[in-house]
C-alpha positions in Angstrom: 29.1 -14.6 -12.1 29.2 -18.2 -10.8 32.4 -19.9 -11.9 31.8 -23.5 -13.3 34.7 -26.0 -13.3 34.9 -29.8 -14.2 35.3 -32.2 -11.0 39.1 -33.3 -10.6 39.3 -37.1 -10.5 41.2 -36.9 -6.8 38.0 -35.1 -5.3 35.6 -37.7 -6.7 36.2 -40.4 -4.0 35.8 -37.7 -1.2 32.8 -36.0 -2.7 31.2 -39.8 -3.1 31.6 -40.2 0.6 29.9 -37.0 1.4 27.0 -37.6 -1.1 26.0 -40.8 0.2 26.5 -39.9 4.1 24.8 -36.5 3.9 22.1 -36.7 1.5 19.2 -38.9 1.5 18.9 -38.8 -2.3 21.9 -40.9 -2.7 21.5 -43.5 -0.2 21.2 -47.1 -1.5 22.7 -46.0 -4.9 25.5 -48.2 -6.0 28.9 -46.4 -5.0 31.0 -47.4 -8.3 27.9 -46.4 -10.6 27.4 -42.8 -8.7 31.1 -42.5 -8.8 31.0 -43.2 -12.9 28.2 -40.9 -13.1 30.0 -37.9 -11.2 32.9 -38.4 -13.6 30.5 -37.8 -16.4 28.1 -35.3 -15.4 29.3 -33.5 -12.5 30.4 -30.1 -12.3 31.5 -27.9 -9.4 30.3 -24.4 -9.3 31.8 -21.4 -7.2 29.9 -18.4 -6.4 31.0 -15.0 -4.5 28.7 -13.7 -1.7 25.5 -12.2 -3.1 25.3 -14.3 -6.4 22.0 -16.5 -7.3 22.5 -20.0 -7.6 19.0 -20.1 -9.0 16.5 -17.4 -9.7 12.7 -18.0 -9.5 10.9 -18.5 -12.7 13.9 -19.8 -14.6 13.9 -23.3 -15.8 14.3 -26.0 -13.7 17.1 -27.9 -15.5 19.8 -28.9 -12.7 19.8 -30.2 -9.2 22.8 -28.8 -6.8 24.4 -30.2 -3.7 26.0 -27.7 -1.2 29.4 -28.4 -0.3 30.4 -25.4 1.5 28.8 -22.0 2.2 25.3 -20.9 3.2 22.4 -20.0 0.8 19.1 -18.4 1.5 15.9 -19.1 -0.4 13.9 -16.3 -1.6 10.2 -16.5 -2.7 9.1 -13.2 -4.7 5.8 -11.5 -3.3 2.6 -11.5 -5.3 2.3 -7.6 -4.7 5.9 -6.6 -6.4 9.6 -7.4 -6.8 10.0 -7.6 -3.2 11.6 -11.3 -2.0 11.0 -13.0 1.2 13.4 -15.5 3.1 11.5 -18.8 3.5 14.6 -20.9 4.2 18.1 -21.5 4.5 20.7 -23.9 2.8 23.5 -25.0 4.7 26.4 -27.3 3.6 25.0 -30.9 3.0 21.5 -29.6 1.6 20.4 -30.3 -2.0 19.1 -27.3 -4.0 16.6 -27.4 -6.5 15.9 -31.0 -6.1 12.4 -30.9 -7.4 13.4 -30.4 -10.8 14.5 -34.2 -10.9 11.0 -34.6 -11.4 9.2 -31.5 -12.6 11.1 -29.8 -15.5 8.9 -26.7 -15.0 10.3 -23.2 -13.9 12.1 -22.6 -10.4 9.6 -21.7 -7.6 12.2 -19.6 -5.5 15.4 -18.1 -5.8 18.7 -19.4 -4.1 21.1 -16.6 -3.1 24.8 -17.2 -1.5 25.2 -15.7 1.7 28.9 -16.0 1.5 31.6 -17.5 -0.8 30.2 -21.3 -1.7 31.0 -24.1 -3.5 27.8 -26.5 -4.9 27.9 -30.0 -6.9 26.0 -29.2 -10.0 24.2 -32.0 -11.8 22.1 -31.2 -15.2 18.7 -33.2 -15.4 19.5 -33.7 -19.0 22.5 -35.1 -18.4 21.2 -37.6 -16.0 18.4 -38.6 -18.3 20.7 -39.6 -20.9 22.8 -41.2 -18.6 19.7 -43.5 -17.4 19.7 -45.4 -20.6 16.8 -47.7 -21.3 13.3 -46.5 -20.5 12.4 -47.4 -16.9 10.4 -50.4 -15.9 6.4 -49.4 -15.9 6.1 -49.8 -12.3 8.9 -47.3 -11.9 7.4 -45.0 -14.5 4.4 -45.1 -12.3 6.4 -43.8 -9.3 8.0 -41.1 -11.4 4.4 -40.0 -12.3 3.4 -39.9 -8.5 6.6 -38.0 -7.7 5.7 -35.4 -10.4 2.5 -35.1 -8.8 3.8 -34.6 -5.6 6.5 -32.1 -6.8 3.7 -30.0 -8.5 1.9 -29.8 -5.1 4.9 -28.6 -3.3 5.3 -25.8 -5.4 1.8 -24.8 -5.1 2.3 -25.4 -1.4 5.2 -23.2 -1.2 3.5 -20.4 -3.2 0.4 -20.7 -0.8 2.2 -20.6 2.3 4.0 -17.4 1.3 0.8 -15.9 0.4 -0.7 -16.5 3.6 2.4 -15.2 5.5 2.3 -11.9 3.4 -1.3 -11.6 4.3 -0.8 -12.0 8.0 2.0 -9.5 7.7 -0.2 -7.1 6.0 -2.8 -7.4 8.8 -0.5 -6.9 11.5 1.1 -4.0 9.6 -2.4 -2.3 9.1 -3.2 -2.8 12.8 -0.1 -1.0 13.8 -0.9 1.6 11.1 -4.2 2.0 12.7 -2.9 2.3 16.0 -0.8 5.2 15.1 -3.6 6.8 12.9 -6.1 6.6 16.0 -3.4 8.2 18.6 -2.7 11.1 16.3 -6.5 11.6 15.7 -7.2 11.2 19.5 -4.3 13.6 20.6 -5.4 16.0 17.9 -8.9 16.0 19.1 -7.9 16.5 22.7 -5.6 19.8 21.8 -8.5 21.0 19.8 -10.9 20.8 22.9 -8.1 22.5 24.9 -7.8 25.2 22.3 -11.5 25.6 22.3 -11.3 27.1 25.9 -7.8 28.9 25.8 -8.9 30.7 22.3 -12.0 32.1 23.8 -10.4 35.2 25.3 -8.5 35.9 22.1 -12.0 36.2 20.2 -12.3 39.8 21.8 -9.3 40.9 20.4 -9.6 39.2 16.9 -13.1 38.9 16.2 -12.7 37.0 12.8 -12.9 33.5 13.6 -11.4 32.4 10.3 -8.1 33.0 11.9 -8.9 30.5 14.5 -9.8 28.1 11.8 -6.5 28.1 10.0 -4.5 27.6 13.3 -6.5 24.6 14.3 -6.7 23.1 10.9 -2.9 23.6 10.3 -2.4 21.7 13.7 -4.9 18.6 12.3 -2.8 18.9 8.9 0.5 18.5 10.6 -0.3 15.6 12.4 -2.1 13.9 9.7 1.1 14.5 7.3 3.2 12.8 9.6 0.8 9.7 9.6 0.9 9.7 5.9 4.5 10.4 5.7 5.3 7.4 7.9 2.5 5.2 6.4 3.4 1.8 5.1 1.1 2.8 2.1 2.1 5.1 -1.1 0.9 8.5 -1.1 -1.4 7.6 -3.9 -3.2 5.6 -1.2 -4.2 8.9 0.3 -5.5 10.7 -2.9 -2.2 12.2 -3.9 -2.5 10.6 -7.3 -4.0 11.9 -10.8 -5.4 8.6 -11.7 -8.8 9.1 -13.4 -8.5 12.9 -12.5 -10.5 13.9 -15.6 -13.5 11.7 -14.6 -12.9 13.1 -11.0 -13.2 16.6 -12.5 -16.1 15.8 -14.8 -18.2 14.3 -11.9 -17.1 16.9 -9.6 -18.7 19.6 -11.9 -21.6 17.7 -12.9 -22.9 16.8 -9.2 -21.9 20.0 -7.7 -24.2 22.1 -10.1 -27.3 21.1 -8.2 -25.8 22.2 -5.1 -24.9 25.3 -6.4 -28.4 25.9 -7.5 -29.9 24.8 -4.3 -27.7 27.3 -2.3 -29.1 30.3 -4.3 -32.7 28.8 -4.2 -32.2 28.4 -0.1 -31.1 32.2 0.0 -34.0 33.6 -2.3 -36.5 31.6 -0.2 -34.9 33.2 3.0 -34.8 36.6 1.6 -38.9 36.1 0.7 -39.4 35.2 4.1 -37.2 38.1 5.7 -35.2 35.7 7.7 -33.2 37.2 10.4 -29.8 38.5 9.2 -31.0 38.7 5.7 -32.2 42.5 6.0 -31.1 44.5 3.2 -29.4 41.8 1.5 -29.7 41.0 -2.3 -29.7 37.6 -4.0 -26.0 38.1 -5.2 -24.3 39.9 -2.4 -20.8 39.8 -3.1 -18.5 39.0 -0.1 -17.4 42.3 1.3 -15.6 42.2 5.0 -16.0 45.2 6.9 -12.7 47.3 6.3 -11.4 45.7 3.6 -11.1 47.1 0.3 -11.2 45.5 -3.1 -7.5 44.6 -2.7 -8.0 43.0 0.7 -11.2 40.9 -0.4 -9.1 39.5 -3.3 -6.5 38.6 -0.7 -9.0 36.7 1.2 -10.6 34.8 -2.1 -6.5 34.0 -2.6 -6.2 32.9 1.2 -9.4 30.5 0.9 -8.4 29.2 -2.4 -4.9 28.1 -0.8 -6.8 27.0 2.4 -9.6 24.4 0.6 -6.8 21.7 -0.2 -5.5 21.7 3.2 -9.0 21.1 4.2 -9.6 18.5 2.3 -6.0 16.9 2.8 -7.2 16.5 6.3 -10.8 15.3 5.7 -10.1 12.9 2.7 -6.2 12.3 2.5 -5.9 12.1 6.4 -9.2 10.9 7.7 -11.3 9.0 5.2 -8.7 7.5 3.3 -7.1 5.8 6.4 -10.5 4.9 7.6 -11.1 3.1 4.4 -8.2 1.1 4.2 -8.6 -0.1 8.2 -12.5 -0.7 8.4 -14.0 -3.9 7.4 -15.3 -4.0 4.0 -18.9 -4.3 4.3 -19.6 -0.7 5.8 -16.1 0.6 4.8 -17.3 3.4 2.7 -20.4 4.9 4.1 -18.8 4.3 7.5 -15.4 6.1 6.4 -17.4 9.1 5.1 -19.8 9.4 7.9 -16.7 9.4 10.6 -14.3 11.7 8.9 -17.1 14.3 8.0 -18.4 14.2 11.7 -14.7 14.8 12.8 -14.3 17.5 10.3 -17.3 19.3 11.3 -16.6 19.3 15.0 -13.4 21.2 14.2 -15.9 23.9 13.2 -17.7 24.4 16.5 -15.3 27.3 17.5 -16.7 29.3 14.8 -20.2 28.6 15.4 -22.9 25.9 15.7 -24.7 26.6 12.4 -21.5 26.9 10.6 -20.6 23.5 12.1 -24.1 22.2 11.3 -23.9 23.5 7.6 -20.3 21.9 6.9 -21.8 18.3 8.0 -24.0 17.6 5.0 -22.0 19.3 2.4 -19.0 17.2 3.8 -21.1 14.0 3.3 -21.3 15.0 -0.4 -17.6 15.7 -0.8 -16.9 12.4 1.1 -19.2 10.2 -1.3 -17.6 12.2 -4.1 -13.8 11.3 -3.2 -15.3 7.6 -2.7 -16.1 7.3 -6.4 -12.5 8.6 -7.6 -10.0 8.6 -4.7 -7.9 11.5 -6.0 -8.0 15.2 -4.1 -8.6 16.7 -7.8 -12.1 16.2 -7.9 -13.2 17.1 -4.6 -10.9 20.3 -4.1 -12.3 21.3 -7.4 -15.8 20.7 -6.0 -15.1 22.2 -2.7 -13.7 25.4 -4.2 -16.4 25.8 -6.5 -19.3 25.5 -3.9 -17.4 27.5 -1.4 -16.7 30.5 -3.3 -20.0 30.4 -4.7 -21.7 30.3 -1.3 -19.0 32.5 0.4 -18.1 34.9 -2.3 -21.0 35.2 -4.8 -24.1 34.4 -3.0 -22.6 35.2 0.3 -24.7 33.8 3.2 -24.4 36.0 6.3 -23.7 33.0 8.5 -20.2 32.5 6.9 
């Protein structure tokens, strides 16, 4: 805690010389009157390194003259408890002098960077020592000074706000650069994988194995982007905020799609489309060579796989684009671009499958934009996927 003491008489004369020589506030003041004032109201404050001389938001009730030591002036951020250094105070500087004109609250904090000593003058003591009310002309000057003090406070807050906005924009540009670099690297690696994995398809005909490998690669790169991001995980959908509303809407808007899937298969069966011969409307998924236990394992793997898919498409790509694109077309463009990129990662399976992924991806992107939490979109993906793949069982999957 700062330690305060009365000024010794022997130290008033040298301190008086310093005040009149180093501070414009005391120039022109009668020397004897200023000496008497120091004897009456002057207090010396000793601070250790790291101690606060004044705290932003506290009452502005005193001004300080720095006798020794250095101080940093800190302004609280509008976005939280973070504080920015906006100035340094060296020996000979005045701190908190605006309190002499405006008895409001401190507009910034002042913290000692090293052991320091300051002269404290309480505004109330100065006012009492002044005696009779000032001449009207002097009062008008004081009123004008009060208005200027208010403008100084507003100017300080505005300057810090603009600096924070500029810093945030610079951080966003750097973040966007890292995101685009990883997406481009992932896309290039994916194209190489398309070629390198072709011979393996003859040995492992089930393309789901390759889908898992490709998607895990994308997921790892985007996880690195989220982990090192300046934004919290909640900005990428890892949050339970509004999860009930997200689940409600996911169910409500998914039901028409479930009915549409069923209607589409019924129409294809009626027209005897290729690949539907001998099929029934509800044709439960039964991979060749797998029994009931194996099929259940495939279902369990799908349930575990869907959250990873949505993390890639929504958290990694769509959320990032929503933060970086311009506000006017931010939502539709982020949905379109993330869905297009995600659909392209299914081309190794088949063109038909990639084409089917695109429209349903647009729907899930729109659903996520309404409530940016993974809860709703993962639920909808699971509901529609399990229905289309494992219950209705389209032969394209």
